[in-house]
C-alpha positions, 0 to 999 in steps of 0.5 A: 243736825239738832240746832238746839244742841249746840256745841257748848263744851267742844273743848272738853272732849279731849281735855287732859292735864298731863304733867310730863310726857305726851298729850295723854301720857305721864312719864313721871311715875316717881320722884326719881324722875323729878330729880332727873328726868333722863331715866330711860336707862335706869337700873334702879327700882324706878326702872319698873316703868322707865326701863324694865329690862334693866331690873336684872341689875337689882339685888336678889329679893324684894324691892319697892318704891312708894311715891307721891307727887303734887302737881299744880298747873295753869292754863291761859287763853288770851283771845281777841274778838270784837263781840267781847266789847259788848260785855263790859270789856275790850276786844282782848280778854284772858280766860285762866283755868287752874288745875291741881292734883296734890295727891298723885300716888304710885307704887313700883315693886319687883322681886328678883330671883337668879336671872328672873325678875317679876315687877309690877306697878300701880300709878296715874299714867295719864292725866292726873288733875282737874281744871276749872275755868270759872269764867268759861272759855272764849269760844263760849263767850265769842258765841254768846256775844255774836248772838246779839247781832241777831237782834240788831240784824247787822253782823257788826253791831253787838248789843251789850250783855251779861252772863254766867259761865263755869267749866270744870273737867278732870281727867285720869288714866290709872295704870296697872303694869305687870311683867317679867325680865330675863337675864339673857347673858352678862350683857343682855336682858329682856322684858315682856308685860303689859299695862292695864289702862282705866279711864275716868273723866268727869265734866261739869259746866253751865252757861246761864242767866244770859241777858241782853241789857237793852231787852232785859227779861224779854231776851228769852222770848225774843230769841225763841221767836227768831228760832221758831220762825227760822226752824219752821222755814227750814222744815218747810223744805226751804234752804237757809242762807249762811247768815240764817243758818247762823242765826238758827243756831245762835238763837236757839242756844241764846234762848236756852242760855237765857234761863236761870237753869241755862245750858248744863252738863254733868257727865262722866266717861269710863273705859279700859284697855291693855297695852303690851310692852317690851324692852331690852337692856345692854350693860357693859362693865357696869359703866355703860347702860342702854335701855330701850322700851316699846309700849304698844298703842292702847286701843279703847273707847270711853262710854258716857254715863250722863245725868244731864246734857243740854249740849248734845255732845255726851249722849248717855251710853255713847262710846268715844275713841280714847286711845293712848298712843304707842311710845318708844323710849331709848336711853343710855347712862354712863359712869364718868367717875365712880361718883358721877353718872351722866344720862340721856334719853329720847321719847317718840309718841305715835299720836297720829296713829291713836284714834281720837274723838272726831279723828282728831289724831289727823291734826296731832302729828307726833311728839318727840322728847329729848332728856339729859341728866347728871347724878352725883354721889357725894358720899355713901348717904347723900346723892344730888341730881339734876336734868332737863327735858325738852318736849316738841309737840307736832300738833297743828292749828286744827288740834288746838282749842280752848282746854285741848291744846298743847304747848312745846316746852322745856323742863328742869328737874332737881333733887337728891336722895338720902340713903337712910340705911343700905336698904332704905332711900328717900327721894325728893324732887322739884320739877317745873316746865316753861312753855312756849306760847302758841298763837293761832289766827284765826282763833277757835269758835263753834263749828257748823257745817265745817266752818268756824261760827263766832270764831275769835280773831286770835287765840294765844295759848299759855301754860305753867306747870310745878311738880313736887314729889317725894318717895321711899325705896326699900328692899329686903 
């Protein structure tokens, strides 16, 4: 273990900014979803993603849907740690990150000829934004505060200090889908295709100008001396006590952070993989429609392209597991009245089977979603719709950590459509999510020898999410 290479940006390793769906999967691929999330039995052009086997219900010819969504999120971690008091505050502090993606485009297309439909789509199928924590994260703050106890030689006495922190991450998974649908008979149809997933992540951050107030400019030299003495002892073959091991890591970390350059990171990750997709659709008398789709796991790794890394986490050229989980979706829609359609759906994501960094999937469980919605055709021109979604994550405490956390939620979407002509429709939708806070006790910290170092005593994870979208469907 290189003790100078501390775990500064541990939370960024699996940071994702998904809008709706699973840990790494966006299920909102068009404005249709925003105005009614229960689209798993759709037979319109958005079925290219939601229910590709149902595309046989389209008319003959070409069909297109062009959409844009704007997503705005906040992520707040409210943490408790005694060391926070030393930095001009009390023991409870909130760390807020903002994530925004004003432009999230997508295009879906299909061509029907007889019993066959060829379809494809390009969209942001995972992630979809950037998150910035202007004041860093609680695990960093707790660690830096706890290093001051090295100077007092009393683990319960913290010295006043100041520092500067900044963390920013972005995560995008771009997907290109292609496949074909065949109408077996008047009731049944089937689909087979694939999606090429391309990952692009970028991480930037620093922790600098750490100064212990009582020592001023001598902070760097003091910590360097502590680190040198302990490192020399370790090199001689002597064993270090748990307290000395913590002091070794902390002093090396603090010495680096005390400079104006500080501890820095600038790295991008890229990779790609392919997921086969199959689907089936059943239609009865144009009143009842049932759709099912299974997306296989996308096996992929991301490779680091690193310009600077003082953390030891993003070595240039290193590959990291970054699988997109398999997904099963099932849905049904039924025309209650000629103008009124009710729909429902279910999603299951096999998170525990998708390989993640440091085998994190072992703590991810599986995700389940439950959806329902209504659409009402007011007249030939106007349609209104609304629906809801409940998302239940299976993650445990070991999974939850700073940027990489998930909170179960319920979402509401509403909007409508306007038929400009028999061949052109405009869709608009607004979708917001209410999350349940997740409390972790004790909180997170920096792992060393399998144990948490300088962990907070409590972390409360919170999120907000709002998405607006509009799109146009046209055919010829």
